[in-house]
N, C-alpha and C positions, 0 to 999 in steps of 0.2 A: 427643536430637532433632536438635540442630544437626549432630553428627557424621553422623547418618543422611542429612540433606539434602545435606551436602557430598559424600558418596559417591554418592548416586543421582542427582541432578539433572543432572550433566555427561553421564551415560550413557543417560538415558532416551529412548526413541523418542517421537515426537509423541503417538501414540495412547496409550502406556503412561503418559505424564505425566498425561493426564486421568484415566485409570483409577485412578491412585494419589492423585490430588487428595484424594478423600474421606478415604482412610486418613491421609494426611499431616495433613489438618486436624483429624481426630479426636484424633490423638495430640498435636497441638499444643495443642488446646483443653484437654487434661489437664494440660498443663505450664505454659501461659502464664497470667499473671494479667491481670485486667481492665485496660483502658487507664486510666492515671493512678494505678494502684496504687503505693503507696510501699514494698511489701514488697521488702526487699533482695535476695530471691532471684530477682526477675524483672529481666532485663536485656534489651536496654539501657534505661536510664531517661533520659529527656529532661527537661531543666530549661532554661528560657529566663529570661535576666536582662537587664533594660534598664539600661544603665549611665548615670551622670550626664552624660557628655559626648554622649549620643544614641545610641551604638552598641548593637547587640544581640549578646549572647553566648548561644550555645546549646551547652550541655554534654551530650554523649551519653555517659553513664558506663557502662562495661561492664568490670568487673574480669576477666571471662572472657577478654578480649582482652589479651595481654601486650605490646601495643604502643600507641603514642599517634598520633593523626592530628590535624593542625591545618589548617584551611582558611579562606581569606578569601574571601567572596562580595560581589560589588557589583552592585546594580541598574545597568543601562546596558549592555546587550548590543547585538547587531546592530540591534535594532529602536529603539535610542535615537537614531540618526542617520539622517536621510532623505537620499536622493540630493541632491547629488553627494558626500556625506560619509559614505556608508554603510560604506566600508572603513576608517575611522579607528579604530573599536573593534576591528577584526581586527588591524591593525598594532600597536595598543597592547597587545593581549593577548599578542602574540608577543614583545613587549619586556619582558614581566614575566619574573621569574627570570633576568634578564640583569645585566650590570655596572650597578651603582648607585653612590651616593655612598659607600658603606661598602665595596664590593667593586669593584676597579677594572677587572679584565679577566675575559674568559671563562674563562681558565685558573684564576683564583682562585675563580671561581664553581663550577666543576667540582670543584676541590680541596676547597672548603668542604663541598659536598654529599657527597663521599666520606667526609670526616672525620666528618660527622654520621650518615652511613648513610642519606641521605634517598632516599625513593622518591617522585617527583613525580607528580601527577595534576591534571588540570584540563580545562576546556572552556568555549568561548564559546558561549552560547545566545542566542536572540532577546531574552530578558528579562534575562539577567544573564550575568556571567562569574565563574568561580571557579578559584583555584589552591590546591593543598594539598599537604601532604607526609605521609608516614607514616614513623615512625622509633622508635627505642627510647624508652621512656618517661623514662628518665633524662636524655635529650637534649631533652626537650620545650621547655625554656626557650630553649636555643641555636637549636633548630629554628624556634620561633616568632618569635624575634627576626630570624632570616635571612628568614623568609617576610614578615614585616611591612616589612622594609627594602625588598623588592621593590616593595611598593605606595606606601610612603611617600617613596622616594627615587629614582624612576625617572630614568634619563639619556636625553636625546633628542639623540643626535648625528646629524648629516646622514648620516655614513657608515653607522652601524648601521641607521638607517631605510631607507636605500637598499638595503642588503643584505637586509633583511627584505622589502621590496617585491618585489624580484627573486626571493627564495625563494617567496613566496606566488604570484607570477606563474607560476613553474615548476610549483608544485603545482596551480594551476588548470588548466594546460594538460594535465597527467596526468589530472585529474578529467574533463576534457571528453572524453577518449578512451574513457570508461566509458560505454556506451550507456545504462545504467540511470541513471547520474548526469545524463546529458544530458536524459533524459526527465524526471527529477525537477525539474530547472532550468526545463524548459518548463512543467511543471505549476504550479510556484511563480509563474511569470509569469502564468498563466491565473487563478490564485487571488488573487494579491495586488498585481496591477498597480495603480498605477505603482510600488509600494514593495515589490517582490518581493525585493530585495536584503536587506531587513531580516528576511525569513523564511528566505531560502535559505542553505545552508551553503557555496555557491560565492562566490567573490570576483570582483567586477568590478575588473580591474586599473586602470581609470581613476579609479575612486573611491578606490583605495588611494593613488593619488599626492596626494590631498589631505591626507594625513597628514604635514603638515610639523611641525617642532619646536614652533612657536607654537601651532598648532591642537591638538597633542597636550597641550600644557600647559593650554590653556583647557578641554580635555575633562577633564583630571585635577582641575582646580580645581572643575569642575562636578559631577562624579560621585564623586570620591574624598572623600567626607565621611562623618562618623560617623553620621549619620541615614540613609546609604544603604549602610551596611556591616553584614555579618554575619560574626561570628567563631564557627566551629564547632570544638569540640575533643572528640574522642572517644576511647575506649579505657579503659585502666586509669589514670585521671588524678584528681588531687585538685581538687575545684571551687574551693576557697580560693586555691590556687596559679594556677589558670587565670584567675580574676577579677583577681587581683593583677597578673599579667602583662599581661592585657588593658588595664587601666587605665594601666599604666606605659608599654607600647609605643605605644599609640594616643593618648597625652595630647596630642601636638602637632596631632593632626587636629582640625579644626573642623567644627561642623554647618553644613549648608547652610540659610540662612534662607528661601530660595525654594523653593516646591514643585517636585518633579521634573516633567518634562514628562508631559502625559497620553499614554496609550498611542496609537499610530498607529491612525487611523480608516481601516480597510479597507472598500472598497466591496463590498457583498454581490453574490453571483452572481445575475443576473436570471433565468436559465433553464438547463436542461441543454444542455450543449454537448459534442460529440465532435470530436476533432481528430487529425491524424496528426504525429508527430515522425520525419522521415525522417533516418535515421543509417546511413551506409554500413558503419559497423562493427558493426552490430547482426546478430547470427547467429541470433537467434530472437526472435519477436515478444514484447513485454512490454506489458501494460495497466496503467495506474494510473488509479484513480478516487478522487476526493476531494470531500468535502462540508464547507462552512464551518458551524462551530458557534459559539455565543456564547463570549465570553471570560470569565475569571474575575471581571473587574470587574463585568459585568452579571449574571452567574450563577455564584456561588462553588460551586454543586454540580455544574458542568459537568465538573469533573475526575473526579467519581464516575461521572456518566452516561457519559462518553466511555469510561472504563476499563472499565465493564460491557459496553458494547456491543462494544468491541474483543474482550474475552474471549469473549463469546457468539458472535461470528462466526468464532471460531477452534476452537470445540467440534468435534471429529469426530463423525460419524454424523448431523449435521442435513441437511435436505434440500439445503442449499447445498453441503455437503461432498460429498454423494452425487452431485449434479448436475455438479459440476465435477472434483473430484479422483478420486473413485471411479469415475466413468464413463470417465475417461481424456481428457476434454476439456481438462483443465489439469494441469500437473505441480507446480504450487506456488500456494498462496494465503496471503497475509500481510495482516495488518491492523495499523494503526499509529494511535494517538491522540496528537496533538501539541497540549497546551494552550497558551494564550497569554492575556495580559491583555485585549487588545482583541478578537481573535478566535482561536478554536481550530479544528482541523479533524481530520476522521477520514479516513484515507487506506487504500485497499485495493489491493493489487498482485497481479496474477494472471499467470502464465506459461502462455499457451495452448498446446495441442498445435498444432505448425505446420501439420499437415494438417487441423486442424478449428478454425480461428481464428474463422470466423463463427458456426459453431454454438455455440462456447464463449461468445462475446460475447452471442449472442441468449439463450442460457440464463442467463448472468449478469444480464442486463438484466431478464429476466422474474422471476427470483427476488428481485432487489433490491425489486421492487414487492410482493412476496408476503411479506416479512419480517414485517411486524406481523400478518398474518392469523391468526385463531385456528387452532390445530393445526399451525402451521408449526414453532415451537419448542415443546418439551415441558417439563415441570417438571424433568425430569432434566437437560435441557440447561442450564437456569438454575443448578441445583445444581453442575453441573460447571464452569460459568463462574465461580461464586462461589469454588469450590475452587481454580481456577487463580489468581484474584486473591490469595487467601490464602497460597497456596504461594509466589508471587512476592515478597509482602511479607516472608515468614519468610526466604526465600532472600536477599533485599536485606541483612537485618540481619546476615547471615553475614559480610559484608565491611564493615569500618568505613569505609573510604573510599567505597564505593558508597552507603552509607547517608547519610554527610554530604553527598554530592553530590546525592542525592534531596531531602534536607531543604532544601538551598539552593535547588533549584527550586521547592519548595512555598512557601518564604519569598518568593522573587521574584515569585511569582504572588498573593501575599497570602493564601494559604489554609493557612499552617503550622499554626494551631490545630487544623485538621481532621484532621491526621495521626494523632493519638492516638485519634480516634474512628473511624478507618478500619475496623478489624476489626468494630465494630458495625454500620457502614454495610454492609458486605459481606454481613453475615448478613441484612440486611433486603431484599436483592435478591429480587424475585419476578416472575413471568411477566407479570403485568398492567402493572406499571410499565415493564418492558423493552420490551413491544410498543408502549407510547405513545411511548417514546423513539425507537425504530426508525421509527415512522411520521412523527414530528415531524422527525427529523434526517436520515433517509435516503430513505424511500419518497416522501415528499411535498416533499422539499427539493431545491433545484437542485444539481446536481453537474457536475464537469468530468471528462471521460473522455479520456485521452490514450493513444494506441497507438504504440509504437516499432517500427519495421521499416525494412529497407533498401529503396531505390528498386526494385531488382529484385523483392523479395518483394511489395512494394506493387503493382506492376504486374501480376505473375503471379496474385496473389490478388484483384486488382481491389478493394483495400482502400479507394481513394479514393471509389469509387462507393458502397461500403458505408457509409462514414462520412457521406457526402452523404445517404443514405437515413436514417441515424440522426438526423441534425439536421432533416431535412424529410421525415418519412414521408408517403407518398401518402395521400390521404383515400379511404376506401372508401365508395362510394355504395351506395344501396339496389339499384340495377340490378346492380352487381358482386356484391352479396351473393346476389341472386336467381340469377345465373348460376353462382356458386359452388355453390348449393344443387342446382341442376339438373345440374351436373356430377357430384356425388355420386349423385344419383338415377340418372342415366344409367349410371354405372359399376356401381351396384348391380344395374340391369336386365341389364347385360352378363354380370355374374357369375352371375346366375340362369340366363341362357341357357347359359352355359358348363357349368353343372352338369347340365343336361338334354340336352347335345350328346352325339353319339356319341364313343367314345373316340378313334377315328382323326381326328376332327375334320372337319366339314363345315360350320363355323360362319360365318354371315353376320351381321355387326354394324356399327354405325357407330362410327367413331373418337370419342375424346373431343371434345366440342364446343369446348373451349377449346385444348387441346394438339394437336388433330388437324390443325391448319394447319402444324404443324412436321414432319409425317411425311416421312421420307426414303425415296427409292426407289433401286433398284440394277439393274445389268445382271445378265444370267443368270450365276450362278456366281461373280459378283464381289462384292468389298467396298469398292471404290473409290468416293470421293465426288466428285461433280461441283460446279461453282461455285454452282448453286442450293442444293445441300444445305448448303454452308458458310454461305450467308446465313441459311437457316433455323436452323442451329445458333446462329448469333450472335443471331438473334431470340429463341430459347429461353433463351439466357443473359440477355438483357435482362429477360425475363419472370421468370426466377429472381431476379435482382437486385432487381426491384421487389417480389417477394413472398418475403421471406427466410425465412418460416416454411414455405414450400412444399418438398415433397419429391416426387420422381417416379421412376417405373420407366422404364428405357430397355429396350424390348422389341424383340429381333431376331426377324424372321420370314423365311421362305423359301417358294418355291413348291414344287410337287410333282415338278419335275424332279430326277432323282438319288435316291439312297438316302435313307432317313430319318436314318441316322446322319450322313451328309454334310450334309444340310440343317440338322440340329441344331447341328453344329459351326459351319457357315456363318453361321447366325442369331446364335449367341453371339459370333462374331468381329465381326460388324457392329455389334452392340450395344456391345461393349467398345472398338471404334475410336471411336464416337461419344462415349461416356462419357470416353475419354481426352482428347479435344479439349475437352470441357467443363471437365475438371478442370485440364488443364495450360495451355490457351490462355486461358480465361476465368475461372480461379480459383474454379469452383464447388466446394464442399466435397465430397469423396467420400461423406461421410455423407449428402448429400442426393440423390444419384443412384446407383440400384442397377441393375445390368444383369441381364437375364433372356433366355434363348433358348428359342424355342418351335418352331423347325423349321418343318414344314409343318402343325402341328396347329391353327393358328388363321388360316384363310383369310379373306380379304375377300370373294373371288368363287370359287365352286365351279363353275368353267366352264373348259373347255379352251381357250377362245379366248386366243391369245397375248397380245393386248393387255390382257386381264383378268388373265392370269397375271402380267404384269409388275407389277401393282399389289399382288401378294401378296408380291413381293421388297421388304421394307421395314423401317424401324425406326420404331416408334411410341413415344410418351410418354403414360404414364398417371399420374394422381395417386396418391399413397400415401394412401388414405383412412384407414388405421389411425393415421397421424401426424396 
């Protein structure tokens, strides 16, 4: 089973992955033992030990892995320090695995690493930081001693700190050049202000300057304590040896008598809000939407709920997938769930079709409200989502370092005991509970919607007005509803008249009562527009902006002068010219305006009078009732 997963998963197409989920889970269910089983044939086996000095040791024993992995994790990530000291944990993390009291220079550090065959891995998260190494199991004692020294004896010289701060500043500059990263930083500001830095992966250079040697020492004394430490050792290891090494290497560490700081209290979002992130480097628009969820301190089950919603929203073949990806309105849709002790969040990233940004956003907004409705998701969708979660879990266990990092994250969130019951929880997922979560955390929950685009694209597509409409939609009165109803009725009457008219057309009818005032008129045999026509086109664009769900036909007409073939071509050219102005100059989506040419078949006046014939040379706008 493990070999099969290693071969298949890197090559699977997105749709194929979901189709194989059921098969993979069925095979795995035949080979895996229940959680907590002590059968020696089921690996990896997790054993947690509380040591006398207050530290926690987690042994992930798996004899099928011929290597050993050692990792030290500490609560106290980016969220442990509020501004203006948010950069201190970042600088401290960068100083780990650097020269310490036992290894004097960087050259000695690299030489020691090559000697032991170390493969480093690590990460700084909002809730914790971890640093680990993977090496041959025969070198576990030396590798663990080397790793423990990085935490126990860090050296904070002014020169090294200055070098790290400059390196971080350069890295932040490169990150800011990424439009997607820029949008993510803006979203973090909207979600977590005034403590956005504690959640953001980007670094504020000013806060990094607070990392003086004295402040770093204070931070180490506060957080580098045994009751705030997790040692994870995995692979083909001997538990007795691991515990002896842990007690020996971390004996000088002391427990912290004071409780750790409470999680940062983030203010909840008051209401839905949409905003623009103007970035001149953006080559295509990107939308990010996020909703705040409870943290694991208030709801230990939020990790399970958020993961299930993330998986369900990514299942192919759902109405959301059909409306955005399969329709061509968007080229990519990704969902991310980020848990936290104080607050978690669910994030959705969409790459709209550049020519259909507004229809894409309209469709997304409508579908987000429909997610919990009966019939939107099916039982098959829920089964596929559960299969995806189980496949992810099995795949994580294939790489010892990845599994250790995941376990450290669960430990920092305070939900490590729930990891062994994760398979049973996945099997309990059902449609009813999923609908309840979607209603509570997305459909009726306040969200923040950010759209990244260049200033030129924003101006051409008139996205500023669209965002303004999103935040402050116009109120529809009963009079407007009655008018819209009469519009539909009038159009239906016109269609009935058309059906009974003669084939060559001698049709007399009234223009649409709402859109009729935007009718454009032309000179004989011409398609040029005058100043009055441009004003009417601008008025129509304003109407379409105020009614983002409206779609119209741009209908070109001609009089009876000239041949029918010439008149048909002329009417189509007139309509196409007007449609081009609406799309290019006012940012109206091509999806909302369709051109039609009728030549001389739909006359307003069947009269040879030149004054009345001039009224037949026109472009009219009629609503698309089917929409």
